[in-house]
C-alpha positions as a LaTeX table, in Angstrom:
\begin{tabular}{lrrr}
\hline
Residue & $x$ (\AA) & $y$ (\AA) & $z$ (\AA) \\
\hline
Met1 & 15.47 & 2.22 & $-16.92$ \\
Thr2 & 12.65 & 1.20 & $-19.25$ \\
Lys3 & 13.16 & 0.22 & $-22.88$ \\
Asn4 & 11.66 & 2.65 & $-25.38$ \\
Lys5 & 9.01 & 0.17 & $-26.51$ \\
Tyr6 & 7.84 & $-0.06$ & $-22.90$ \\
Leu7 & 7.85 & 3.68 & $-22.18$ \\
Phe8 & 4.21 & 4.41 & $-23.03$ \\
Pro9 & 2.84 & 1.35 & $-21.20$ \\
Phe10 & 5.02 & 2.36 & $-18.22$ \\
Ile11 & 3.49 & 5.86 & $-18.22$ \\
Met12 & $-0.06$ & 4.55 & $-18.46$ \\
Ile13 & 0.37 & 2.01 & $-15.67$ \\
Thr14 & 2.10 & 4.60 & $-13.48$ \\
Ser15 & $-1.01$ & 6.79 & $-13.80$ \\
Leu16 & $-2.95$ & 4.07 & $-11.97$ \\
Phe17 & $-0.66$ & 4.41 & $-8.96$ \\
Phe18 & $-1.86$ & 7.98 & $-8.53$ \\
Met19 & $-5.50$ & 6.84 & $-8.61$ \\
Trp20 & $-5.31$ & 4.32 & $-5.78$ \\
Gly21 & $-2.99$ & 6.60 & $-3.81$ \\
Phe22 & $-5.66$ & 9.29 & $-3.84$ \\
Ala23 & $-8.30$ & 6.78 & $-2.62$ \\
Tyr24 & $-6.02$ & 5.76 & 0.21 \\
Gly25 & $-5.24$ & 9.35 & 1.13 \\
Leu26 & $-8.96$ & 10.00 & 1.71 \\
Leu27 & $-9.34$ & 6.91 & 3.87 \\
Asp28 & $-7.47$ & 8.09 & 6.96 \\
Val29 & $-9.36$ & 11.39 & 7.03 \\
Leu30 & $-12.67$ & 9.53 & 6.80 \\
Asn31 & $-11.82$ & 7.80 & 10.10 \\
Lys32 & $-11.93$ & 11.02 & 12.10 \\
His33 & $-14.80$ & 12.46 & 10.04 \\
Phe34 & $-17.00$ & 9.43 & 10.68 \\
Gln35 & $-16.12$ & 9.34 & 14.36 \\
Glu36 & $-17.85$ & 12.73 & 14.63 \\
Ala37 & $-20.40$ & 12.55 & 11.82 \\
Leu38 & $-21.74$ & 9.12 & 12.77 \\
Asp39 & $-20.80$ & 9.14 & 16.48 \\
Ile40 & $-18.60$ & 6.05 & 16.50 \\
Thr41 & $-15.55$ & 5.12 & 18.56 \\
Lys42 & $-11.96$ & 5.09 & 17.37 \\
Thr43 & $-11.97$ & 1.31 & 17.49 \\
Arg44 & $-15.11$ & 1.05 & 15.32 \\
Ser45 & $-13.78$ & 3.63 & 12.86 \\
Thr46 & $-10.83$ & 1.33 & 12.12 \\
Leu47 & $-13.38$ & $-1.04$ & 10.52 \\
Leu48 & $-12.92$ & 1.23 & 7.52 \\
Gln49 & $-9.37$ & $-0.08$ & 7.27 \\
Ala50 & $-10.68$ & $-3.59$ & 7.86 \\
Ala51 & $-13.08$ & $-3.30$ & 4.90 \\
Tyr52 & $-10.47$ & $-1.63$ & 2.70 \\
Phe53 & $-7.60$ & $-4.01$ & 3.31 \\
Gly54 & $-9.82$ & $-7.02$ & 3.89 \\
Ala55 & $-10.91$ & $-6.61$ & 0.25 \\
Tyr56 & $-7.27$ & $-6.86$ & $-0.77$ \\
Phe57 & $-6.97$ & $-10.14$ & 1.10 \\
Leu58 & $-10.12$ & $-11.70$ & $-0.42$ \\
Val59 & $-9.83$ & $-10.37$ & $-3.98$ \\
Ala60 & $-6.09$ & $-10.48$ & $-4.78$ \\
Leu61 & $-5.84$ & $-14.23$ & $-5.47$ \\
Pro62 & $-8.95$ & $-14.37$ & $-7.74$ \\
Ala63 & $-7.59$ & $-11.28$ & $-9.53$ \\
Gly64 & $-4.27$ & $-13.00$ & $-10.13$ \\
Met65 & $-6.02$ & $-16.10$ & $-11.47$ \\
Phe66 & $-8.13$ & $-13.88$ & $-13.74$ \\
Met67 & $-4.98$ & $-12.19$ & $-15.12$ \\
Asn68 & $-3.22$ & $-15.49$ & $-15.64$ \\
Lys69 & $-6.06$ & $-16.42$ & $-17.97$ \\
Tyr70 & $-6.93$ & $-13.12$ & $-19.58$ \\
Gly71 & $-3.84$ & $-10.91$ & $-19.18$ \\
Tyr72 & $-2.87$ & $-7.70$ & $-17.42$ \\
Lys73 & $-5.06$ & $-5.35$ & $-19.46$ \\
Lys74 & $-8.39$ & $-7.03$ & $-18.69$ \\
Gly75 & $-7.41$ & $-7.30$ & $-15.03$ \\
Ile76 & $-6.83$ & $-3.53$ & $-14.99$ \\
Ile77 & $-10.16$ & $-2.76$ & $-16.67$ \\
Met78 & $-12.02$ & $-5.00$ & $-14.22$ \\
Gly79 & $-10.33$ & $-3.23$ & $-11.33$ \\
Leu80 & $-11.26$ & 0.20 & $-12.63$ \\
Leu81 & $-14.91$ & $-0.76$ & $-13.05$ \\
Leu82 & $-15.12$ & $-2.03$ & $-9.46$ \\
Tyr83 & $-13.41$ & 1.15 & $-8.30$ \\
Ala84 & $-16.09$ & 3.26 & $-10.01$ \\
Val85 & $-19.01$ & 1.17 & $-8.69$ \\
Gly86 & $-17.69$ & 1.44 & $-5.12$ \\
Ala87 & $-17.22$ & 5.20 & $-5.43$ \\
Phe88 & $-20.79$ & 5.74 & $-6.67$ \\
Leu89 & $-22.14$ & 3.65 & $-3.75$ \\
Phe90 & $-20.83$ & 6.29 & $-1.34$ \\
Tyr91 & $-23.77$ & 8.51 & $-2.41$ \\
Pro92 & $-26.59$ & 6.29 & $-1.07$ \\
Ala93 & $-24.47$ & 5.46 & 1.98 \\
Ala94 & $-24.23$ & 9.19 & 2.78 \\
Glu95 & $-27.95$ & 9.65 & 2.14 \\
Gln96 & $-28.70$ & 6.96 & 4.72 \\
Ala97 & $-25.93$ & 8.14 & 7.10 \\
Ser98 & $-25.15$ & 4.44 & 7.50 \\
Phe99 & $-21.66$ & 3.39 & 8.60 \\
Asn100 & $-22.33$ & $-0.21$ & 7.49 \\
Ser101 & $-23.29$ & 1.04 & 3.99 \\
Phe102 & $-20.03$ & 2.99 & 3.83 \\
Leu103 & $-18.15$ & $-0.19$ & 4.73 \\
Leu104 & $-19.86$ & $-2.06$ & 1.86 \\
Ala105 & $-19.08$ & 0.75 & $-0.62$ \\
Leu106 & $-15.49$ & 0.89 & 0.53 \\
Phe107 & $-15.12$ & $-2.86$ & 0.27 \\
Ile108 & $-16.25$ & $-2.84$ & $-3.39$ \\
Leu109 & $-14.05$ & 0.18 & $-4.18$ \\
Ala110 & $-11.05$ & $-1.54$ & $-2.50$ \\
Ser111 & $-11.78$ & $-4.75$ & $-4.46$ \\
Gly112 & $-11.16$ & $-2.75$ & $-7.58$ \\
Leu113 & $-7.94$ & $-1.32$ & $-6.16$ \\
Ala114 & $-6.80$ & $-4.85$ & $-5.24$ \\
Cys115 & $-7.19$ & $-5.82$ & $-8.91$ \\
Leu116 & $-5.22$ & $-2.76$ & $-9.98$ \\
Glu117 & $-2.40$ & $-3.38$ & $-7.55$ \\
Thr118 & $-2.23$ & $-7.10$ & $-8.37$ \\
Ala119 & $-1.79$ & $-6.13$ & $-12.00$ \\
Ala120 & 0.23 & $-2.91$ & $-11.90$ \\
Asn121 & 2.94 & $-3.73$ & $-9.34$ \\
Pro122 & 4.32 & $-6.84$ & $-11.06$ \\
Tyr123 & 3.69 & $-5.39$ & $-14.53$ \\
Val124 & 5.98 & $-2.46$ & $-13.78$ \\
Thr125 & 8.74 & $-4.81$ & $-12.55$ \\
Val126 & 8.75 & $-6.76$ & $-15.84$ \\
Leu127 & 8.66 & $-3.73$ & $-18.12$ \\
Gly128 & 12.43 & $-3.64$ & $-18.39$ \\
Ser129 & 15.57 & $-5.07$ & $-16.89$ \\
Pro130 & 15.19 & $-7.28$ & $-13.74$ \\
Glu131 & 18.23 & $-5.53$ & $-12.22$ \\
Thr132 & 16.34 & $-2.20$ & $-12.03$ \\
Ser133 & 12.92 & $-3.59$ & $-11.12$ \\
Ala134 & 12.99 & $-2.17$ & $-7.53$ \\
Thr135 & 14.04 & 1.27 & $-8.83$ \\
Arg136 & 11.32 & 1.20 & $-11.53$ \\
Leu137 & 8.63 & 0.24 & $-9.06$ \\
Asn138 & 9.76 & 2.93 & $-6.62$ \\
Leu139 & 9.48 & 5.48 & $-9.41$ \\
Ser140 & 5.90 & 4.44 & $-10.21$ \\
Gln141 & 5.04 & 4.42 & $-6.54$ \\
Cys142 & 6.20 & 8.05 & $-6.31$ \\
Phe143 & 2.97 & 8.98 & $-8.06$ \\
Asn144 & 1.05 & 6.85 & $-5.61$ \\
Gly145 & 2.52 & 9.17 & $-3.00$ \\
Val146 & 1.38 & 12.27 & $-4.89$ \\
Gly147 & $-2.19$ & 10.96 & $-4.81$ \\
Ser148 & $-1.86$ & 10.03 & $-1.15$ \\
Phe149 & $-0.98$ & 13.54 & 0.02 \\
Leu150 & $-3.52$ & 15.31 & $-2.22$ \\
Gly151 & $-6.31$ & 13.21 & $-0.73$ \\
Pro152 & $-5.98$ & 14.55 & 2.85 \\
Ile153 & $-5.46$ & 18.14 & 1.62 \\
Ile154 & $-8.76$ & 18.07 & $-0.31$ \\
Ala155 & $-10.52$ & 16.19 & 2.49 \\
Ser156 & $-9.36$ & 18.66 & 5.16 \\
Tyr157 & $-11.28$ & 21.43 & 3.37 \\
Leu158 & $-14.30$ & 19.35 & 2.39 \\
Phe159 & $-14.76$ & 17.38 & 5.63 \\
Phe160 & $-13.47$ & 19.82 & 8.27 \\
Gly161 & $-13.92$ & 23.17 & 6.53 \\
Glu162 & $-16.11$ & 26.00 & 7.71 \\
Ser163 & $-19.18$ & 24.60 & 6.01 \\
Asn164 & $-18.91$ & 21.50 & 8.21 \\
Ser165 & $-17.76$ & 23.22 & 11.39 \\
Ser166 & $-21.21$ & 23.34 & 12.93 \\
Gly167 & $-21.44$ & 19.63 & 13.48 \\
Gly168 & $-20.66$ & 16.22 & 12.17 \\
Ser169 & $-23.93$ & 15.27 & 10.50 \\
Asn170 & $-23.15$ & 16.86 & 7.12 \\
Leu171 & $-22.03$ & 14.13 & 4.73 \\
Asp172 & $-22.64$ & 16.14 & 1.51 \\
Ser173 & $-18.90$ & 16.58 & 1.01 \\
Val174 & $-18.44$ & 12.80 & 1.08 \\
Lys175 & $-21.09$ & 12.36 & $-1.61$ \\
Leu176 & $-19.51$ & 15.05 & $-3.81$ \\
Ile177 & $-15.94$ & 13.81 & $-3.78$ \\
Tyr178 & $-16.78$ & 10.15 & $-4.41$ \\
Val179 & $-19.21$ & 10.88 & $-7.25$ \\
Ile180 & $-16.47$ & 12.93 & $-8.92$ \\
Ile181 & $-14.01$ & 10.06 & $-8.40$ \\
Gly182 & $-16.44$ & 7.60 & $-9.97$ \\
Ile183 & $-16.87$ & 9.74 & $-13.05$ \\
Leu184 & $-13.12$ & 10.23 & $-13.51$ \\
Val185 & $-12.44$ & 6.50 & $-13.13$ \\
Leu186 & $-14.97$ & 5.70 & $-15.84$ \\
Leu187 & $-13.12$ & 8.11 & $-18.19$ \\
Val188 & $-9.89$ & 6.25 & $-17.46$ \\
Val189 & $-11.64$ & 2.97 & $-18.31$ \\
Gly190 & $-12.44$ & 4.41 & $-21.73$ \\
Val191 & $-8.77$ & 5.23 & $-22.29$ \\
Phe192 & $-7.60$ & 1.72 & $-21.34$ \\
Leu193 & $-10.17$ & 0.14 & $-23.61$ \\
Lys194 & $-8.56$ & 1.90 & $-26.59$ \\
Ile195 & $-4.82$ & 1.47 & $-25.89$ \\
Lys196 & $-2.65$ & $-1.60$ & $-26.37$ \\
Leu197 & $-0.56$ & $-3.03$ & $-23.55$ \\
Pro198 & 2.14 & $-5.60$ & $-24.32$ \\
Glu199 & 1.81 & $-8.94$ & $-22.53$ \\
Ile200 & 5.16 & $-9.91$ & $-20.96$ \\
Lys201 & 6.26 & $-13.54$ & $-20.60$ \\
Glu202 & 7.89 & $-13.48$ & $-17.16$ \\
Ser203 & 9.51 & $-16.91$ & $-17.72$ \\
Glu204 & 11.73 & $-15.31$ & $-20.40$ \\
Ile205 & 13.31 & $-12.75$ & $-18.10$ \\
Val206 & 14.17 & $-14.92$ & $-15.08$ \\
Ser207 & 17.92 & $-15.13$ & $-14.37$ \\
Ser208 & 17.99 & $-18.91$ & $-14.09$ \\
Ser209 & 15.91 & $-21.62$ & $-15.72$ \\
Glu210 & 16.12 & $-23.61$ & $-12.48$ \\
Leu211 & 14.43 & $-20.78$ & $-10.58$ \\
Asn212 & 11.66 & $-20.67$ & $-13.17$ \\
Lys213 & 10.93 & $-24.38$ & $-12.65$ \\
Arg214 & 10.97 & $-24.41$ & $-8.86$ \\
Pro215 & 7.68 & $-24.46$ & $-6.92$ \\
Leu216 & 6.53 & $-21.01$ & $-5.84$ \\
Phe217 & 6.71 & $-21.58$ & $-2.11$ \\
Ser218 & 10.27 & $-22.88$ & $-2.34$ \\
His219 & 11.43 & $-19.31$ & $-3.04$ \\
Ser220 & 12.37 & $-18.02$ & 0.43 \\
Asn221 & 12.61 & $-14.40$ & $-0.68$ \\
Phe222 & 8.92 & $-14.68$ & $-1.70$ \\
Val223 & 7.68 & $-16.45$ & 1.43 \\
Leu224 & 9.51 & $-14.12$ & 3.82 \\
Gly225 & 8.45 & $-11.19$ & 1.62 \\
Ile226 & 4.81 & $-11.99$ & 2.36 \\
Val227 & 5.58 & $-11.78$ & 6.11 \\
Ala228 & 7.51 & $-8.55$ & 5.76 \\
Gln229 & 4.83 & $-6.95$ & 3.59 \\
Phe230 & 2.12 & $-7.93$ & 6.08 \\
Phe231 & 3.90 & $-6.15$ & 8.91 \\
Tyr232 & 4.97 & $-3.15$ & 6.81 \\
Val233 & 1.43 & $-2.42$ & 5.61 \\
Ala234 & 0.18 & $-2.93$ & 9.18 \\
Ala235 & 2.62 & $-0.26$ & 10.35 \\
Gln236 & 1.84 & 2.18 & 7.55 \\
Val237 & $-1.91$ & 1.95 & 7.97 \\
Gly238 & $-1.81$ & 2.05 & 11.72 \\
Ile239 & 0.40 & 5.14 & 11.79 \\
Ala240 & $-1.85$ & 7.05 & 9.41 \\
Thr241 & $-5.14$ & 5.79 & 10.89 \\
Leu242 & $-4.56$ & 7.37 & 14.31 \\
Phe243 & $-2.46$ & 10.32 & 13.07 \\
Ile244 & $-5.23$ & 12.91 & 13.49 \\
Asn245 & $-6.21$ & 11.49 & 16.87 \\
Tyr246 & $-2.58$ & 11.66 & 18.02 \\
Cys247 & $-2.22$ & 15.29 & 16.95 \\
Thr248 & $-5.50$ & 16.52 & 18.45 \\
Glu249 & $-4.81$ & 14.71 & 21.75 \\
Ser250 & $-1.15$ & 15.79 & 21.99 \\
Gly251 & $-1.72$ & 18.87 & 24.17 \\
Val252 & $-0.56$ & 21.40 & 21.56 \\
Lys253 & $-4.18$ & 22.48 & 20.82 \\
Leu254 & $-4.56$ & 21.30 & 17.24 \\
Asp255 & $-8.00$ & 20.98 & 15.63 \\
Asn256 & $-9.09$ & 18.34 & 13.12 \\
Ala257 & $-8.47$ & 20.47 & 10.04 \\
Thr258 & $-4.92$ & 21.43 & 11.13 \\
Ala259 & $-4.16$ & 17.81 & 12.01 \\
Ala260 & $-5.44$ & 16.71 & 8.56 \\
Lys261 & $-3.06$ & 19.23 & 6.97 \\
Leu262 & $-0.19$ & 17.83 & 9.05 \\
Leu263 & $-1.15$ & 14.38 & 7.78 \\
Ser264 & $-0.86$ & 15.81 & 4.25 \\
Gly265 & 2.55 & 17.11 & 5.25 \\
Gly266 & 3.55 & 13.64 & 6.31 \\
Leu267 & 2.36 & 12.25 & 3.02 \\
Ile268 & 4.35 & 14.93 & 1.18 \\
Leu269 & 7.39 & 13.63 & 3.03 \\
Phe270 & 6.29 & 10.13 & 1.99 \\
Thr271 & 6.24 & 11.20 & $-1.67$ \\
Ala272 & 9.54 & 13.05 & $-1.38$ \\
Gly273 & 11.03 & 9.97 & 0.27 \\
Arg274 & 10.10 & 7.85 & $-2.73$ \\
Phe275 & 11.84 & 10.22 & $-5.16$ \\
Val276 & 14.90 & 10.38 & $-2.89$ \\
Gly277 & 14.85 & 6.63 & $-2.41$ \\
Thr278 & 14.61 & 5.99 & $-6.16$ \\
Ala279 & 17.76 & 8.14 & $-6.62$ \\
Leu280 & 19.60 & 6.47 & $-3.73$ \\
Met281 & 18.95 & 3.04 & $-5.21$ \\
Arg282 & 21.22 & 3.96 & $-8.07$ \\
Val283 & 24.03 & 3.98 & $-5.48$ \\
Phe284 & 22.92 & 1.68 & $-2.68$ \\
Glu285 & 21.49 & $-1.83$ & $-2.81$ \\
Pro286 & 17.71 & $-1.74$ & $-2.21$ \\
Asn287 & 17.77 & $-4.26$ & 0.65 \\
Lys288 & 20.40 & $-2.20$ & 2.57 \\
Leu289 & 18.37 & 0.97 & 2.21 \\
Leu290 & 15.28 & $-0.91$ & 3.35 \\
Ala291 & 17.06 & $-2.19$ & 6.49 \\
Leu292 & 18.46 & 1.28 & 7.34 \\
Tyr293 & 15.10 & 3.00 & 6.97 \\
Ala294 & 13.46 & 0.35 & 9.16 \\
Val295 & 15.95 & 0.97 & 11.98 \\
Ile296 & 15.33 & 4.71 & 11.80 \\
Asn297 & 11.58 & 4.17 & 12.05 \\
Val298 & 11.96 & 1.96 & 15.10 \\
Leu299 & 13.71 & 4.89 & 16.80 \\
Leu300 & 11.12 & 7.41 & 15.60 \\
Cys301 & 8.28 & 5.26 & 16.95 \\
Gly302 & 9.98 & 5.40 & 20.33 \\
Val303 & 9.99 & 9.23 & 20.18 \\
Val304 & 6.28 & 9.20 & 19.24 \\
Met305 & 5.47 & 7.06 & 22.26 \\
Leu306 & 7.14 & 9.64 & 24.51 \\
Asn307 & 4.36 & 12.06 & 23.62 \\
Asp308 & 6.67 & 15.10 & 23.94 \\
Gly309 & 4.58 & 17.75 & 22.21 \\
Trp310 & 5.81 & 19.02 & 18.86 \\
Ile311 & 8.96 & 16.90 & 19.00 \\
Ser312 & 6.84 & 13.74 & 18.89 \\
Ile313 & 4.53 & 15.16 & 16.23 \\
Tyr314 & 7.51 & 15.90 & 14.04 \\
Ala315 & 8.81 & 12.36 & 14.64 \\
Leu316 & 5.39 & 11.06 & 13.65 \\
Met317 & 5.57 & 12.96 & 10.38 \\
Ala318 & 9.13 & 11.82 & 9.77 \\
Leu319 & 7.96 & 8.20 & 9.87 \\
Phe320 & 6.29 & 8.77 & 6.52 \\
Phe321 & 9.58 & 9.72 & 4.82 \\
Phe322 & 11.33 & 6.53 & 5.92 \\
Met323 & 8.32 & 4.31 & 5.21 \\
Ser324 & 8.25 & 5.57 & 1.65 \\
Ile325 & 10.42 & 2.96 & $-0.08$ \\
Met326 & 9.30 & $-0.04$ & 1.92 \\
Phe327 & 6.25 & $-1.37$ & 0.03 \\
Pro328 & 7.72 & $-1.24$ & $-3.51$ \\
Thr329 & 11.14 & $-2.44$ & $-2.36$ \\
Ile330 & 9.73 & $-5.43$ & $-0.42$ \\
Phe331 & 7.45 & $-6.19$ & $-3.41$ \\
Ala332 & 10.28 & $-6.12$ & $-5.97$ \\
Leu333 & 12.60 & $-8.20$ & $-3.80$ \\
Ser334 & 9.80 & $-10.70$ & $-3.13$ \\
Ile335 & 9.01 & $-11.42$ & $-6.79$ \\
Lys336 & 12.59 & $-11.35$ & $-8.04$ \\
Asp337 & 13.37 & $-14.36$ & $-10.21$ \\
Leu338 & 9.97 & $-16.01$ & $-9.84$ \\
Gly339 & 9.45 & $-16.33$ & $-13.58$ \\
Gln340 & 6.20 & $-18.11$ & $-14.47$ \\
His341 & 4.99 & $-17.69$ & $-10.85$ \\
Thr342 & 5.11 & $-13.86$ & $-10.95$ \\
Lys343 & 1.36 & $-13.17$ & $-11.35$ \\
Lys344 & 0.40 & $-15.71$ & $-8.74$ \\
Ala345 & 3.10 & $-14.51$ & $-6.36$ \\
Ser346 & 1.86 & $-10.93$ & $-6.80$ \\
Ser347 & $-1.57$ & $-12.07$ & $-5.66$ \\
Phe348 & $-0.20$ & $-13.53$ & $-2.43$ \\
Ile349 & 1.87 & $-10.42$ & $-1.74$ \\
Ile350 & $-1.16$ & $-8.20$ & $-2.28$ \\
Met351 & $-3.14$ & $-10.51$ & 0.02 \\
Ser352 & $-0.56$ & $-9.77$ & 2.72 \\
Ile353 & $-1.90$ & $-6.22$ & 2.71 \\
Val354 & $-4.55$ & $-7.66$ & 5.06 \\
Gly355 & $-2.10$ & $-6.62$ & 7.74 \\
Gly356 & $-3.61$ & $-3.16$ & 7.22 \\
Ala357 & $-7.01$ & $-4.55$ & 8.09 \\
Leu358 & $-6.09$ & $-6.50$ & 11.21 \\
Val359 & $-3.34$ & $-4.65$ & 13.06 \\
Pro360 & $-4.88$ & $-1.12$ & 13.11 \\
Tyr361 & $-7.83$ & $-2.63$ & 15.00 \\
Val362 & $-5.34$ & $-3.85$ & 17.60 \\
Met363 & $-3.77$ & $-0.39$ & 17.60 \\
Gly364 & $-7.16$ & 1.26 & 18.04 \\
Ser365 & $-7.97$ & $-1.02$ & 20.97 \\
Val366 & $-4.66$ & $-0.11$ & 22.67 \\
Ala367 & $-5.44$ & 3.56 & 22.08 \\
Asp368 & $-8.92$ & 3.22 & 23.63 \\
His369 & $-7.73$ & 1.24 & 26.66 \\
Tyr370 & $-4.40$ & 3.03 & 27.29 \\
Ser371 & $-3.53$ & 6.00 & 25.09 \\
Thr372 & $-2.90$ & 6.87 & 21.46 \\
Pro373 & 0.87 & 7.40 & 22.02 \\
Ile374 & 1.25 & 3.96 & 23.63 \\
Ser375 & $-0.48$ & 2.36 & 20.64 \\
Tyr376 & 2.54 & 3.24 & 18.46 \\
Ile377 & 4.39 & 0.35 & 20.00 \\
Val378 & 2.55 & $-1.76$ & 17.39 \\
Pro379 & 4.25 & $-0.18$ & 14.31 \\
Leu380 & 7.56 & $-0.22$ & 16.19 \\
Ile381 & 7.40 & $-4.03$ & 16.35 \\
Cys382 & 6.36 & $-4.16$ & 12.70 \\
Phe383 & 9.45 & $-2.23$ & 11.60 \\
Val384 & 11.69 & $-4.71$ & 13.39 \\
Val385 & 10.31 & $-7.41$ & 11.09 \\
Val386 & 10.94 & $-5.22$ & 8.02 \\
Phe387 & 14.53 & $-4.70$ & 9.18 \\
Leu388 & 15.12 & $-8.45$ & 9.40 \\
Tyr389 & 13.83 & $-8.94$ & 5.85 \\
Gly390 & 16.13 & $-6.23$ & 4.48 \\
Leu391 & 19.04 & $-7.69$ & 6.40 \\
Gln392 & 18.67 & $-11.35$ & 5.45 \\
Gly393 & 15.24 & $-12.45$ & 4.28 \\
Tyr394 & 15.37 & $-10.91$ & 0.78 \\
Lys395 & 18.07 & $-13.29$ & $-0.53$ \\
Val396 & 17.33 & $-15.40$ & $-3.62$ \\
Lys397 & 18.62 & $-18.90$ & $-3.11$ \\
Lys398 & 19.72 & $-20.49$ & $-6.36$ \\
Ser399 & 21.41 & $-23.60$ & $-5.08$ \\
Ile400 & 18.42 & $-25.81$ & $-4.17$ \\
Lys401 & 17.35 & $-28.40$ & $-6.74$ \\
Tyr402 & 14.01 & $-30.13$ & $-6.80$ \\
Asn403 & 12.48 & $-33.25$ & $-8.23$ \\
Leu404 & 9.91 & $-31.55$ & $-10.43$ \\
Asn405 & 7.60 & $-34.59$ & $-10.42$ \\
Asn406 & 6.88 & $-34.44$ & $-6.70$ \\
Asn407 & 8.42 & $-31.09$ & $-5.66$ \\
Glu408 & 10.78 & $-32.79$ & $-3.21$ \\
Glu409 & 14.12 & $-31.21$ & $-2.41$ \\
Ile410 & 16.90 & $-33.50$ & $-3.57$ \\
Leu411 & 20.06 & $-31.39$ & $-3.38$ \\
Pro412 & 20.05 & $-28.85$ & $-0.54$ \\
Asn413 & 22.98 & $-26.49$ & $-0.44$ \\
Ala414 & 21.99 & $-23.25$ & 1.28 \\
Gly415 & 25.46 & $-21.76$ & 1.21 \\
Leu416 & 25.31 & $-20.20$ & $-2.24$ \\
Asp417 & 22.91 & $-17.27$ & $-1.83$ \\
Thr418 & 22.86 & $-14.47$ & $-4.36$ \\
Gln419 & 22.15 & $-10.93$ & $-3.32$ \\
Arg420 & 20.94 & $-7.87$ & $-5.11$ \\
\hline
\end{tabular}
């Protein structure tokens, strides 16, 4: 899967996936904790997602430009430093019990994660054969899933444990966990400062010199991939954001701590799904698996909307398993054969994560005005878009030629698509 000379860099970069997975895993538990600790509405609590994923939108393109000039390694170090600064700022935010200060801290932390994702996702895809890029990225993303499910498990004890059961005003647990995160991230910075990471020339591994020369936005798999990724992340974030609310309002008498543990169970399924998906991609084409999983999730969202007690809760948890392969698979299909444009394209795809900032706010509004189960119609629509990308939008078109002086199309022939 990865050449021997790339094995150590692959392992080191994969460790970063765990780090931002853990940060994301904490985020959805913070929503419910802050609703009670700071007395805010469900709609306002989704501003956490707006700050987190809004940072991705604003920072990804500058991060890509930085890496184009200075390389992947310096981009990773810059991301880790911002991650640490944001984590440490949670301490004064908790001291002030200020939701706005938490939003600022989270924005800075997420700016660091945006740098890491802009670097790590494409870097993994070029550390080996282009044919196995989707499988390789899914494997790295497995460890993102490990971090994602550990976050809610730890948070369920720290935020909703017995020491915090008397009321919502205690934010000491928030201070503790984020200070520890900041210290650990700084240790990782020290490791990356000492190791060597090979710089890969993406233009040397593209399957066609014509594809390498074409303008970035003439690659339809990339353009449609941005759209698909926007809606996928919107679905993933929205599902997790209101997960605890859904469980506690379902009528089966679940408390916050139990609901947080169920969220961890969903994220365990998410992680298991990535390992299973990585194995299945050795047999099935990634786009076909993507389309199949999207259809299954459309059906599961329908069951969630029925609000039928435990059956709907189990369907809600099952969504995580079938979401598992979507982000890395869409990402790999989107940047396939982009050559010299790979870093820049990665920035735009990471920017599309802004779907996680915008759409959960819509979902929260639907939940406040109607009900939490009805709000799951939003991710249902999102999965329809993902299905269409897996069915048709992923294709790399090799037959279009351009006048490279003015980027005008001079020989259209859309009939010769190549598929993974």
